[in-house]
Backbone bond lengths (Angstrom), bond angles and torsions (degrees), N, CA, C in turn:
res aa  C-N    CA-C-N  psi(-1)  N-CA   C-N-CA  omega(-1)  CA-C   N-CA-C  phi
1 X - - - 1.454 - - 1.531 112.11 -
2 X 1.317 116.54 2.69 1.452 119.45 -178.60 1.526 110.45 -68.67
3 X 1.323 116.95 130.95 1.454 122.03 179.34 1.512 114.27 85.57
4 X 1.318 118.35 7.54 1.468 121.67 179.25 1.527 109.59 -103.02
5 X 1.332 115.22 142.01 1.457 120.86 179.15 1.520 110.40 -128.14
6 X 1.316 115.18 156.30 1.458 122.89 172.94 1.526 106.23 -111.52
7 X 1.336 117.47 128.52 1.458 121.76 -176.24 1.522 110.81 -113.57
8 X 1.335 116.13 148.00 1.467 123.21 178.32 1.519 108.57 -138.50
9 X 1.341 116.24 134.46 1.462 123.02 176.93 1.525 107.74 -125.42
10 X 1.335 116.11 128.01 1.455 122.23 177.96 1.516 108.64 -121.66
11 X 1.332 116.82 126.54 1.462 121.90 178.05 1.519 107.51 -118.47
12 X 1.337 116.34 116.13 1.459 122.32 178.58 1.522 109.35 -114.56
13 X 1.300 115.49 135.80 1.454 121.10 -178.71 1.520 110.15 -82.02
14 X 1.324 117.39 129.25 1.463 122.33 177.25 1.519 109.56 -88.75
15 X 1.300 116.25 -54.82 1.469 122.57 174.74 1.523 107.57 -148.69
16 X 1.307 117.35 -161.98 1.470 119.68 -175.50 1.517 113.77 -65.64
17 X 1.315 117.29 -29.32 1.459 119.42 -175.25 1.524 114.05 -104.19
18 X 1.312 120.16 -19.46 1.459 121.04 -171.75 1.534 111.74 -122.26
19 X 1.317 114.33 150.31 1.461 121.98 175.62 1.524 108.85 -132.92
20 X 1.332 116.16 148.86 1.453 122.11 176.73 1.524 107.68 -105.75
21 X 1.315 116.57 126.37 1.465 122.22 -176.63 1.526 108.87 -113.42
22 X 1.342 115.33 130.21 1.467 121.84 173.79 1.522 106.97 -124.86
23 X 1.319 115.78 131.64 1.453 119.56 177.59 1.519 109.23 -141.14
24 X 1.320 115.20 143.87 1.457 119.84 177.19 1.516 109.86 -152.58
25 X 1.333 114.34 162.17 1.458 121.36 178.71 1.519 108.13 -135.63
26 X 1.334 115.71 137.10 1.457 123.14 -178.90 1.519 108.81 -118.93
27 X 1.326 115.99 133.15 1.458 119.89 178.34 1.521 109.58 -75.65
28 X 1.325 116.91 136.31 1.470 121.41 -174.66 1.521 113.06 -68.70
29 X 1.308 118.62 -39.02 1.467 119.96 -174.28 1.522 112.88 -74.66
30 X 1.338 117.62 -41.56 1.464 120.34 -175.28 1.520 113.01 -99.33
31 X 1.319 118.21 -23.91 1.456 121.57 -177.31 1.519 112.86 79.05
32 X 1.310 117.83 12.23 1.463 122.08 -179.81 1.515 110.55 -90.70
33 X 1.321 114.89 145.19 1.454 120.64 176.02 1.523 108.33 -75.99
34 X 1.318 116.53 120.09 1.459 120.89 -178.37 1.522 112.56 -103.76
35 X 1.329 116.87 -12.51 1.473 120.80 -177.80 1.515 108.53 -150.34
36 X 1.325 116.24 132.05 1.462 120.87 176.84 1.523 108.30 -147.58
37 X 1.322 116.16 133.80 1.460 121.30 179.98 1.514 108.83 -146.95
38 X 1.331 115.95 134.27 1.469 122.74 175.78 1.518 108.18 -133.64
39 X 1.322 115.91 133.86 1.458 119.84 177.58 1.520 109.81 -159.63
40 X 1.327 115.35 167.84 1.469 122.29 175.17 1.518 107.86 -111.76
41 X 1.334 114.73 145.31 1.454 120.36 -179.95 1.521 109.26 -139.38
42 X 1.305 115.64 161.69 1.462 120.85 178.14 1.522 111.30 -100.51
43 X 1.309 116.97 25.83 1.463 121.74 179.20 1.518 109.39 -104.57
44 X 1.333 115.71 158.61 1.456 119.44 179.25 1.528 110.26 -76.53
45 X 1.324 117.82 179.17 1.450 122.59 -171.93 1.513 115.24 -58.37
46 X 1.323 117.41 -51.05 1.457 120.88 -176.26 1.533 111.55 -68.92
47 X 1.313 117.68 -42.36 1.457 121.38 178.81 1.523 110.90 -66.22
48 X 1.325 117.01 -38.68 1.465 120.85 177.00 1.520 110.67 -65.48
49 X 1.333 117.76 -36.93 1.468 120.91 177.14 1.520 111.06 -62.60
50 X 1.327 117.66 -47.22 1.456 120.64 -178.62 1.528 111.59 -64.42
51 X 1.329 116.86 -35.07 1.459 120.72 176.07 1.535 110.15 -65.43
52 X 1.326 116.70 -44.97 1.468 121.25 179.46 1.524 111.04 -65.86
53 X 1.323 117.02 -35.47 1.460 121.34 178.84 1.531 110.78 -62.20
54 X 1.329 116.99 -37.48 1.460 120.39 176.87 1.519 111.11 -61.78
55 X 1.349 117.02 -40.83 1.465 120.96 -179.69 1.527 111.35 -65.01
56 X 1.332 117.83 -43.25 1.460 121.04 -179.62 1.525 110.57 -66.22
57 X 1.315 117.00 -43.16 1.464 119.79 179.80 1.525 111.69 -66.71
58 X 1.335 116.92 -35.91 1.465 119.91 176.86 1.527 110.64 -66.63
59 X 1.330 117.27 -39.92 1.460 120.70 176.53 1.519 110.86 -61.91
60 X 1.321 116.74 -43.80 1.465 120.81 -178.58 1.528 111.42 -63.30
61 X 1.313 118.08 -43.87 1.462 120.02 -178.95 1.528 111.19 -71.84
62 X 1.329 118.54 -36.89 1.467 121.26 179.97 1.529 112.06 -66.82
63 X 1.333 117.34 -33.34 1.465 121.36 -176.39 1.528 113.14 -105.45
64 X 1.326 116.85 14.19 1.462 123.38 176.03 1.533 112.65 58.65
65 X 1.341 116.34 44.59 1.457 122.53 174.10 1.524 109.17 -106.00
66 X 1.325 116.22 159.80 1.460 122.59 174.75 1.518 107.18 -118.70
67 X 1.327 117.54 128.07 1.457 121.51 177.43 1.521 107.63 -77.63
68 X 1.327 115.96 118.45 1.461 122.37 -175.19 1.525 108.90 -85.75
69 X 1.321 117.23 112.25 1.467 121.57 -179.11 1.516 111.46 78.08
70 X 1.313 115.15 -156.30 1.459 121.45 179.15 1.521 110.35 -89.08
71 X 1.308 115.77 159.47 1.456 121.15 174.98 1.522 107.28 -80.49
72 X 1.328 116.89 122.14 1.466 119.02 -179.21 1.528 109.79 -79.55
73 X 1.330 115.78 149.20 1.452 121.17 -175.46 1.517 110.63 -156.86
74 X 1.325 115.54 165.71 1.460 120.94 174.60 1.534 111.34 -101.58
75 X 1.306 118.01 3.36 1.464 123.80 -178.90 1.528 108.98 -87.48
76 X 1.327 116.60 138.14 1.462 121.04 175.21 1.523 108.83 -76.48
77 X 1.318 116.04 108.63 1.458 121.16 -178.21 1.526 110.03 -90.47
78 X 1.320 117.17 145.33 1.465 119.42 177.81 1.525 110.31 -73.96
79 X 1.318 116.21 150.59 1.452 121.07 176.83 1.516 108.81 -144.21
80 X 1.320 114.97 156.55 1.464 121.81 -179.72 1.521 107.25 -107.75
81 X 1.323 115.70 132.23 1.458 121.00 -178.69 1.518 108.85 -130.76
82 X 1.296 116.24 139.39 1.449 121.61 177.00 1.525 108.43 -93.15
83 X 1.300 115.89 128.68 1.456 121.16 -178.37 1.515 108.22 -101.60
84 X 1.323 115.40 126.21 1.462 120.51 176.78 1.528 107.07 -95.81
85 X 1.313 115.98 84.03 1.453 121.21 -176.91 1.525 108.43 -110.07
86 X 1.296 115.19 124.79 1.444 120.43 179.21 1.530 108.72 -108.56
87 X 1.288 115.51 131.18 1.465 120.12 176.90 1.518 109.44 -125.74
88 X 1.310 114.52 155.94 1.472 119.67 177.23 1.487 110.61 -114.78
């Protein structure tokens, strides 16, 4: 588990035009926070998430960390699902 981190991104809406973004990463072996960033942006929830995701991934590659699993978030992310629907 050495060199692995768990990342979390939270996007909270302030008003119609602004969102508050909080992101942090915790190292798995020590449990210490190795990355923390808070800022406000004028982007909506999904766009702000993708912007924050770039920052976390850039931090991980610059400091030789591996993001363990998916980045957890409070944003509803889109997904593609295959439907097995049979009709006659």
